[in-house]
C-alpha positions in Angstrom: 114.9 179.4 -9.3 117.4 179.7 -6.2 119.4 178.1 -4.7 117.5 176.3 -1.1 120.9 174.9 0.7 123.2 171.9 0.5 121.9 168.6 -0.3 125.1 167.1 -0.7 129.0 167.4 -1.0 131.4 164.7 -1.9 134.7 163.8 -1.0 137.7 161.4 -3.2 139.8 159.9 -0.3 142.5 158.0 -0.7 140.9 155.3 1.2 137.3 154.9 1.3 136.9 152.5 4.4 139.3 154.5 6.5 137.8 157.8 5.7 133.9 156.3 6.2 135.2 155.4 9.7 136.4 159.0 10.4 133.0 160.3 9.5 130.6 157.6 11.5 133.7 157.3 14.8 134.1 160.9 15.0 131.4 163.1 13.5 128.8 160.7 13.7 127.5 160.0 10.3 126.2 156.5 9.5 126.9 155.1 6.0 123.8 154.4 3.9 125.2 152.7 1.0 128.5 151.8 0.1 129.8 149.8 -3.0 134.0 148.7 -3.7 135.6 152.2 -4.0 132.3 154.4 -2.6 130.6 155.1 0.3 127.3 157.5 1.1 126.9 158.4 4.5 124.7 160.4 5.9 124.5 163.1 9.0 122.3 161.8 12.0 118.2 163.6 11.4 119.4 164.0 7.8 116.3 163.6 5.5 118.9 164.2 2.5 119.3 160.5 0.9 123.4 160.6 2.1 124.9 164.2 3.1 128.6 162.8 1.9 129.2 161.1 -0.4 133.0 159.3 -0.8 135.2 157.8 -3.7 138.5 156.3 -3.1 141.3 156.7 -5.9 143.9 155.5 -4.1 146.9 155.8 -1.9 149.2 157.5 -4.1 147.0 160.2 -4.0 148.8 163.4 -3.4 147.1 165.3 -0.4 145.7 168.6 -1.8 147.1 171.8 -2.4 144.1 174.0 -2.8 144.9 177.4 -0.9 148.3 177.1 -1.4 148.5 177.0 -4.6 145.8 175.6 -6.5 141.9 176.9 -6.6 139.4 174.5 -4.8 137.7 174.0 -1.3 138.9 175.3 1.3 136.3 173.2 4.0 133.2 172.4 4.6 130.8 173.0 7.6 128.8 171.1 9.7 126.4 172.0 12.0 125.7 170.0 15.5 122.4 170.9 18.1 123.6 171.4 21.5 127.2 173.5 22.7 127.3 170.0 24.8 127.3 168.1 21.7 130.1 170.7 20.1 132.3 170.8 23.4 132.2 166.4 23.6 133.1 166.7 19.7 135.9 169.6 20.5 136.9 167.1 23.3 136.9 164.0 20.8 138.7 165.7 17.5 141.4 166.9 20.5 141.7 163.9 22.0 141.7 162.0 18.0 144.8 164.4 17.2 141.9 166.2 14.4 141.4 169.4 16.0 143.3 172.4 13.6 141.8 175.6 15.3 138.9 177.2 17.4 137.3 180.4 16.5 134.4 183.0 17.5 132.8 184.8 14.5 130.4 186.6 16.7 127.0 184.6 15.6 128.9 181.0 14.9 131.5 178.8 17.3 133.6 177.3 14.9 136.1 174.4 15.5 138.2 173.3 13.0 139.8 169.5 11.9 140.9 167.3 9.4 139.9 164.1 8.0 142.8 161.6 7.5 143.1 162.6 3.8 143.7 166.2 5.5 140.2 167.7 4.4 139.5 170.6 6.7 136.0 171.0 8.1 134.3 172.8 10.2 131.7 172.0 13.3 129.9 175.2 14.0 127.2 175.8 16.8 125.4 179.0 15.7 123.7 181.4 18.5 119.7 180.9 18.0 118.3 184.6 16.4 116.1 185.0 19.4 119.5 185.3 21.9 121.6 187.8 19.6 123.0 190.3 20.8 124.2 193.6 19.1 127.5 192.9 20.3 127.2 189.6 18.7 126.2 191.0 15.6 129.3 193.4 16.2 131.6 190.5 16.3 130.8 188.3 13.1 133.3 190.7 11.3 136.0 189.1 12.4 137.5 186.3 13.6 137.8 186.0 18.1 139.5 183.0 19.9 136.8 180.8 21.6 136.2 179.8 24.8 133.3 177.3 24.7 133.3 176.7 28.5 132.4 180.4 28.4 129.6 179.5 25.8 128.5 177.3 27.7 127.9 179.4 31.3 126.0 181.7 29.2 123.7 180.2 26.9 123.9 176.4 29.2 124.5 173.2 27.8 121.2 171.9 25.8 120.6 175.3 24.2 119.8 174.3 20.5 121.5 175.8 17.4 120.4 178.3 15.8 119.6 177.4 11.5 122.2 179.0 8.9 123.6 182.1 10.2 121.1 183.4 12.4 119.5 186.7 11.7 116.8 188.3 13.5 112.8 187.4 11.9 
């Protein structure tokens, strides 16, 4: 039996209330259940029981050293439906001091942010398969500067994202 998709992710955080506020207020998740020291959040439109679990381990917890001194998870990538929502989130993340980078990977347009514990995440908009060009496919092998305004001019603010990594049918 092959893996079909990621059902949910679980993060250890210093302060579950602060983290839950961040993921709800900034990224639009909503809390589906909670108990002392834990919260379970669902993305808008998701059919999963929950998409993100948060477990509090306390304010004395050290920052993750993954990728710098230990192995570990680099980031989670969340998809958005439209370039308009992608642009809005770029502004929200920048205004809150959470945006740490952006890039184009050809088929995928990405924003990178950090949550209150410094855990990195990606927000992605993916070119729908029917709109892909050979140039988009060729650029997929690299990391390029992101120009959100140019992407909106090309695809429109309301163009719906592809699912997963786009490829022709």
